[in-house]
C-alpha positions as YAML, in Angstrom:
chain: A
units: angstrom
residues:
- id: 1
  name: UNK
  ca: [-72.45, -90.89, 57.25]
- id: 2
  name: UNK
  ca: [-71.86, -88.14, 59.78]
- id: 3
  name: UNK
  ca: [-73.53, -84.78, 59.24]
- id: 4
  name: UNK
  ca: [-71.12, -81.86, 59.25]
- id: 5
  name: UNK
  ca: [-73.80, -79.20, 59.52]
- id: 6
  name: UNK
  ca: [-73.34, -77.39, 62.86]
- id: 7
  name: UNK
  ca: [-77.09, -76.79, 63.29]
- id: 8
  name: UNK
  ca: [-77.84, -80.49, 62.84]
- id: 9
  name: UNK
  ca: [-75.12, -81.50, 65.28]
- id: 10
  name: UNK
  ca: [-76.39, -78.99, 67.83]
- id: 11
  name: UNK
  ca: [-79.96, -80.31, 67.51]
- id: 12
  name: UNK
  ca: [-78.80, -83.90, 67.86]
- id: 13
  name: UNK
  ca: [-76.77, -83.09, 70.98]
- id: 14
  name: UNK
  ca: [-79.64, -81.16, 72.55]
- id: 15
  name: UNK
  ca: [-82.07, -84.03, 71.90]
- id: 16
  name: UNK
  ca: [-79.58, -86.54, 73.32]
- id: 17
  name: UNK
  ca: [-79.13, -84.40, 76.45]
- id: 18
  name: UNK
  ca: [-82.89, -84.32, 76.96]
- id: 19
  name: UNK
  ca: [-83.23, -88.06, 76.43]
- id: 20
  name: UNK
  ca: [-80.41, -88.77, 78.88]
- id: 21
  name: UNK
  ca: [-82.21, -86.79, 81.60]
- id: 22
  name: UNK
  ca: [-85.67, -88.37, 81.18]
- id: 23
  name: UNK
  ca: [-84.64, -91.84, 80.06]
- id: 24
  name: UNK
  ca: [-85.86, -94.95, 81.77]
- id: 25
  name: UNK
  ca: [-89.09, -96.46, 82.96]
- id: 26
  name: UNK
  ca: [-89.60, -94.36, 86.08]
- id: 27
  name: UNK
  ca: [-88.40, -90.77, 85.65]
- id: 28
  name: UNK
  ca: [-91.37, -89.53, 83.64]
- id: 29
  name: UNK
  ca: [-93.92, -91.07, 86.06]
- id: 30
  name: UNK
  ca: [-92.06, -89.45, 88.98]
- id: 31
  name: UNK
  ca: [-92.12, -86.05, 87.27]
- id: 32
  name: UNK
  ca: [-95.83, -86.50, 86.53]
- id: 33
  name: UNK
  ca: [-96.48, -87.40, 90.17]
- id: 34
  name: UNK
  ca: [-94.63, -84.30, 91.36]
- id: 35
  name: UNK
  ca: [-96.44, -82.11, 88.84]
- id: 36
  name: UNK
  ca: [-99.41, -82.43, 91.20]
- id: 37
  name: UNK
  ca: [-97.45, -80.77, 94.00]
- id: 38
  name: UNK
  ca: [-94.83, -81.30, 96.69]
- id: 39
  name: UNK
  ca: [-94.81, -84.87, 98.00]
- id: 40
  name: UNK
  ca: [-93.06, -87.11, 100.45]
- id: 41
  name: UNK
  ca: [-91.37, -90.35, 99.43]
- id: 42
  name: UNK
  ca: [-94.34, -92.51, 100.46]
- id: 43
  name: UNK
  ca: [-96.79, -90.38, 98.51]
- id: 44
  name: UNK
  ca: [-94.74, -90.74, 95.33]
- id: 45
  name: UNK
  ca: [-94.49, -94.47, 95.96]
- id: 46
  name: UNK
  ca: [-98.28, -94.72, 96.33]
- id: 47
  name: UNK
  ca: [-98.68, -92.90, 93.01]
- id: 48
  name: UNK
  ca: [-96.28, -95.36, 91.33]
- id: 49
  name: UNK
  ca: [-96.83, -98.66, 93.20]
- id: 50
  name: UNK
  ca: [-94.81, -100.83, 90.77]
- id: 51
  name: UNK
  ca: [-91.52, -99.09, 91.55]
- id: 52
  name: UNK
  ca: [-89.37, -100.54, 94.32]
- id: 53
  name: UNK
  ca: [-88.30, -98.21, 97.14]
- id: 54
  name: UNK
  ca: [-84.66, -98.66, 96.15]
- id: 55
  name: UNK
  ca: [-85.33, -97.73, 92.52]
- id: 56
  name: UNK
  ca: [-87.48, -94.76, 93.56]
- id: 57
  name: UNK
  ca: [-84.65, -93.52, 95.76]
- id: 58
  name: UNK
  ca: [-82.12, -93.89, 92.93]
- id: 59
  name: UNK
  ca: [-84.33, -92.11, 90.41]
- id: 60
  name: UNK
  ca: [-85.11, -89.27, 92.83]
- id: 61
  name: UNK
  ca: [-81.35, -88.77, 93.31]
- id: 62
  name: UNK
  ca: [-80.79, -88.70, 89.53]
- id: 63
  name: UNK
  ca: [-83.60, -86.19, 89.02]
- id: 64
  name: UNK
  ca: [-82.17, -84.04, 91.82]
- id: 65
  name: UNK
  ca: [-78.67, -84.19, 90.28]
- id: 66
  name: UNK
  ca: [-80.16, -82.99, 87.00]
- id: 67
  name: UNK
  ca: [-81.91, -80.13, 88.83]
- id: 68
  name: UNK
  ca: [-85.42, -81.27, 87.89]
- id: 69
  name: UNK
  ca: [-86.50, -81.75, 91.50]
- id: 70
  name: UNK
  ca: [-85.55, -80.42, 94.91]
- id: 71
  name: UNK
  ca: [-85.22, -82.43, 98.09]
- id: 72
  name: UNK
  ca: [-86.10, -80.48, 101.22]
- id: 73
  name: UNK
  ca: [-85.20, -81.86, 104.63]
- id: 74
  name: UNK
  ca: [-87.41, -80.52, 107.44]
- id: 75
  name: UNK
  ca: [-85.95, -80.55, 110.94]
- id: 76
  name: UNK
  ca: [-88.86, -82.20, 112.69]
- id: 77
  name: UNK
  ca: [-89.49, -85.35, 114.69]
- id: 78
  name: UNK
  ca: [-89.51, -87.58, 112.79]
- id: 79
  name: UNK
  ca: [-87.43, -85.95, 110.06]
- id: 80
  name: UNK
  ca: [-89.55, -85.10, 107.05]
- id: 81
  name: UNK
  ca: [-88.24, -85.07, 103.46]
- id: 82
  name: UNK
  ca: [-90.25, -83.49, 100.67]
- id: 83
  name: UNK
  ca: [-89.70, -83.52, 96.93]
- id: 84
  name: UNK
  ca: [-90.88, -80.86, 94.48]
- id: 85
  name: UNK
  ca: [-90.33, -79.92, 90.86]
- id: 86
  name: UNK
  ca: [-87.94, -77.09, 90.17]
- id: 87
  name: UNK
  ca: [-88.81, -74.51, 87.50]
- id: 88
  name: UNK
  ca: [-86.70, -76.62, 85.11]
- id: 89
  name: UNK
  ca: [-88.71, -79.71, 86.07]
- id: 90
  name: UNK
  ca: [-91.96, -77.82, 85.62]
- id: 91
  name: UNK
  ca: [-90.85, -76.88, 82.12]
- id: 92
  name: UNK
  ca: [-91.29, -80.55, 81.19]
- id: 93
  name: UNK
  ca: [-95.07, -80.32, 81.64]
- id: 94
  name: UNK
  ca: [-95.74, -79.11, 78.08]
- id: 95
  name: UNK
  ca: [-93.48, -81.81, 76.65]
- id: 96
  name: UNK
  ca: [-95.20, -84.49, 78.75]
- id: 97
  name: UNK
  ca: [-98.63, -83.26, 77.63]
- id: 98
  name: UNK
  ca: [-97.52, -83.59, 74.01]
- id: 99
  name: UNK
  ca: [-96.05, -87.02, 74.69]
- id: 100
  name: UNK
  ca: [-99.33, -88.13, 76.29]
- id: 101
  name: UNK
  ca: [-101.32, -86.79, 73.31]
- id: 102
  name: UNK
  ca: [-99.02, -88.61, 70.91]
- id: 103
  name: UNK
  ca: [-99.43, -91.78, 72.98]
- id: 104
  name: UNK
  ca: [-103.22, -91.54, 72.72]
- id: 105
  name: UNK
  ca: [-102.95, -91.04, 68.96]
- id: 106
  name: UNK
  ca: [-100.51, -93.95, 68.65]
- id: 107
  name: UNK
  ca: [-102.80, -96.23, 70.66]
- id: 108
  name: UNK
  ca: [-105.79, -95.34, 68.44]
- id: 109
  name: UNK
  ca: [-103.85, -95.67, 65.17]
- id: 110
  name: UNK
  ca: [-101.68, -98.68, 65.82]
- id: 111
  name: UNK
  ca: [-103.06, -100.59, 68.76]
- id: 112
  name: UNK
  ca: [-106.70, -99.78, 68.09]
- id: 113
  name: UNK
  ca: [-107.72, -99.37, 71.73]
...
């Protein structure tokens, strides 16, 4: 049954928008990596060694399209590219802290580790 309450529909849409932006296995780890400061591609890859370079590149593009990160190209030899969180990306920090806290609680309650 579909809710007809405008407030409920608005909340559902907002939650769906947020989930669409941070969905997947790699976007949250990338945001966490960049929460420690501006990094180059290789530095992010070292932080998240299980991600393939191709997947990292795709996820960085998606995060940039959603305005969570910036990609800065420095005119140097060799060319240097740096990634950083935008203010919008930094606003995820509180949410990620809560998610981590919930994960710890879940692990203790359900998994027992």
